[in-house]
N, C-alpha and C positions, 0 to 999 in steps of 0.2 A: 150467480157464478161464484164458486168457492176460490180459495187461494191456490196459486200455482207456485210450487216450491222447487227450487233447483238445488241439488246437492253435489258438490265436487268431491273427488277422491273416492268414488263408489267401488273401485276395483279392490280396495282393501276391505278386510272383514268389518272394521268399525263402520266405514261408510255404507257398506251393504246392509248391515244390521239397522242403521239409522233410517235408511230409505224404507225398509220394510216396516219400521215402526211409525214413521211420520205419515205414511199414506193411510194409516188407520185413524188418524186424528180427525175429530169433527171439524168441518169447515174446509178441509183440504180437498180440492177438486182434482188436482193433478200433481204428480211428482216426477221430476226429471232427474235422472242420475247421469252425471258427466264424468268421464275419465278418458285418458288417452288410449287405454287398452280395455277390451271387454272383460267384465268381471267373471271369475270362475264360479260364482255363486249366484243364486237367484235374487231378483230385485222385486219379487211380488208383481203387483200390477203397475209398477213404475215404468216409465219410458226411458230406455238407455240411449244416450246421445254420445257417440264416440267423437270426442273433440279434445283438442289440446288447449288448455286455458292460457298457455303462453302465446297463443295466436289470436289476432283480432276477431276471428270467426266466432268467438264466444259471445260477442255482442249481438250477432245475428240470432244466436240461440235465444238470448234473453228477449229480443224483440219479437221473434216469430211465435214464441209460446206465451208472451205476456207475463213473464215471471214477476211476481211481487215479493217473494221471499227467497233469499240466497243464503245457503248454509255452506260455508267454505271450510271443508275438512281436509283439503289437499295441501296441508302445511304439516310436514312430517320430517323425521330425522333419519328414515331408512329408505333406500331405493326400492322401487317396484320393478323387479327384473333387472335388465342390463342398464348401464348408464352411470352407476356409482354416484359419488358425492356431487359431481358437476351437474348431473341431471336433477338431483334433489334440490340443489340450490336454485337452479333455473326455475323449477316448478314453484318452489316456495316464494321466491322474490319476484321474478319476472311474471310468473303466472298470476300472482296476486295483483301486481300492477295492472295487467291486462284486464283481469276480472273487475277490479275496482273502476277502471276506466269505462268498461262496458256498463257497469251499474250506474255510474254518474250520468251517462247519456240516456239511460232508460227511465222515463217518467213513471213507469209502472212499479219499479222497485220501491218497497216501503220498509223492508226489514232486512238487515244483514247480520249474520252471526259468524264469527271467525274463531276457529280453534287455534289457540296459542298455548304457551307453556310458561310455567314459573321459572324456567331457565333464563328468562329475560332479566332476572335479578342478579344473575351470576352467582358465584361462590367465592368468597374472599375471607381472609383471616379476621377482619374487623367488621364483618357483617353484623347487623342487628340480630337479636335472638329470634325475632319474628318479623317477616316482611309484610307490610300493608300494601294495598294496591297503589298507594301514593308514595311509597318509599323509593327513593332513587338508589340504584345500585352503587356500591363503592367502586366497582370497576365493571364497565360494560363487557359482555362476552366478546372475545376476540375472534371467534371463528365457529364453524360448525352450525348445527341446527339452532343453537341459542342465538347466534348472531343473525341468522335468517329471521327468527321470530322478532327480534328487535326491529329489523328493517320492515317486516310485514306490519307490525303495530304502528310504525311511523306512517306508513302509507294509509293505513286505516284511519288514523287520526286526521290526516289531510282530507280524506274522503268525507269524514263526518263534518268537517268544517264547511266543505263545499256543498254538501247535501244535508243541511240540518233537518230536512223533512223526513229523512230515513232514520229509523231506530237502529242503532248500531250496538251490538253486544260482542265484547271480546272476552273469551273464557280462557283464563290462564290455568291450565291443568297441571297438577303435580304429576309425577311419573305414573303413567297409566299401566296398570297390571291387571292380570286376569288370564283365563285359559287361552284367549286368542290374542294376547298382547304382542304387539309388533313394534319394538323400540330398542334403541341401543342398550338401555339398562336391562330390559328383559333378556337380551342376548348375553349380557354380562352375567346375570344371575343364572343363566343356563350353562355356564362353563362348569366343568367338573371340579375345578379348583379356582378359587377367587383370588386374584392378585389384589392386595390392599396396600395402602400407603402406611408405612411403618410409623407408629406413634400416633395415629389418628383413628378415631372411631366416630364418623360423622352421623348426624341425625338426618333421617330421611322421611319423606312423606309420600304416600301413594294414594291413588284413586282407582277404584274398580271400574272396569270398562262398562259394566251395567249402569253405574252411576254417571259415567260420561254420557251415555245415551239419554238418560233421564234428564240431566241438566240441559243438554242440547234441545230436547223436546220442549222444555219449559222456556228456554230462550227464544225458540222459534215461534212459540205460540203468541197469541194476543195477550197483552198484559192482564193479569187478574187484579181484582180489587186489592189494594194495599201493596202491590208489587210493581216494580219498574223493570221491564225486560230490556234495558239498555244500560251501557256503561261497561266498565272493566271489572272482572271478578276473578279472584283466586278460587280454585276448586280443588279440594283435597279431602280425604277422609280424616276423621278425628284421630288425634294422637300422633306419635312419632315412633320410629324404630331406629336403633343404631345399626350400623353395618354389621357389627359382630352378632347382634340378635338375628339379623337376616340370615347370616351364614349358618348359624345354629339351626334355625328353623328349616332351612333347606337341606341340612345334613351335608353341606359342602365345606371342606376345610379351606382355610385361607393361607395365602403365602404373602407375608408382609414384605414389601419392597421399599428400600430407602427412596425418599422422594427424588433425588437426582436421577435414579435409574428407572423411574416410573415411565417416563417418556419413551425410553427404549423398549420397555415391555409393551406399551401401547402400540408402537410401530410393529413389533413382532406379531402381535395379535391381529392387527389389520392385515398384515402380509398373508397370514394363513386364512383370512376370512372369518375368524372366530367372532369378532365383535368390532364395533366402531368405538374404539377406546380413544376418543378425541381429547384434546386438552381441556375442553369444558367438562367432559365426563370425569377426567382426572381431578379437576377442581371440586366437582360435586362429591367425589369419593374421598376427598381430603377434608373439606370444610363443611360439607352438608348444606342443607337449606330447609327452612321451615317458614311457612306463610300463614297469615291470618285468614280465616274463612268466615269472619263475622258478616261481611257484606253479602256473601253468598247466601247466608241464611236470612239476614234482616231485610235486604233489598230485593234479592232475586227470589227469595222464598223457597230455597232448596235445602233439603236435609238428606245427606248421603245415607244410603242403606248400609254401606260398608265402612268400617273404620280403616285406618291405615293398616293395622294388624290383620283385619279381616280380608282386605284386598290382597295382602301379601300371602296369607294362608291359602286363598283360592288359587293364586298363581303357583305356589309351591306344590299344591296337590296336582296341578295340571302337568308339572314337570317331572313327576315321579320321584322316587327316593334318590338321595345323593349317595356319595361314596360311603358315608358314615351315617348310622341311625342318629337322628337329631338328638334324642335323649342322651345317647352315649357321648356324642360330641359335646353337648352342653355340660355333662358331668365332668369330662376330661378338662374342659376349659375352666370350670369352676375349681377343680383341684389345683390346676396350675396357678390360678389367681390367688388361692388360699396359701400356696407355698411361696408366693412372691414376697421378698423382704419388704417390711413396712416402710423402709426408707425410700423405696421406689415410688411411693405415692399412689400406686394403683393404676396410673395411666388414665387417659381420657376415657370415659364411659365405664370405668370399673364399677362393679357392684350393680350394674343394670340387670334386671331380670331377663331370663331367656325367653 
């Protein structure tokens, strides 16, 4: 009898792609895809179970099918259909609580993989240059998806203490980008003009959605020699990009906004449904965030196929040309930078390659 894998959040593209991937893995006998709504894409030979993980019924699903591996992907920053932010928070936090409670009662469960985010580190002026998995944030996220992820990870740690026999792996992904990216930051970069915080040029990291799938596959698999598929791992592509570099490569002009007015701009954008410009998103686009991926390589044994720049390039190609050709926009910005008085100091991020 092979492994029985349950995957949550399969109505989203990422979840659907992972289900189709994992069912081809050696030793996997059955795959269950769980979501509150039926997916609009195929799940291959997997069984779809329409269930709400916020309800205790998820425990019956684990017991009925004898699930031994749970891949929890239904932790996200964007709503699926109607419901908005309230529904997202309930699924992220209450759904995770119910799922972990069901896993705790199931003696068959032996492996748990949880999709998290590097947003748990927050973004603050005095942040370290690079976050390690053990680094404590200067200020915990105060709301939005980032705060949900902090709560989710707290519940996961409690579960790991109560069930030490279960291998638990938490993957903290940098901002996920790619042709099918579905995130607040992907929505932001899809705007025709990008509002930025005046005087700041934050450093950002990205991970390609294909690399997300591959590292999930590794984490869900039985440990290979020399690797340990449990623990907490930052996942990101090599290198960083500044926000100004991102705007150039997209061909989208920026509109610098004084920091006191950024909250008003975010409210206006949410009102028209353009993007989830939350306070945590504003902090990221002000102070940036960079994480170490040494443990991802040394302990988990994963090497991303895409760098941060490569992941962003794939995303940019999928979104089509911006208002301005990237080369022309970069040349104009460079001319302005060259004409800036030397006493100005160049500003943060000046001199960065496009």
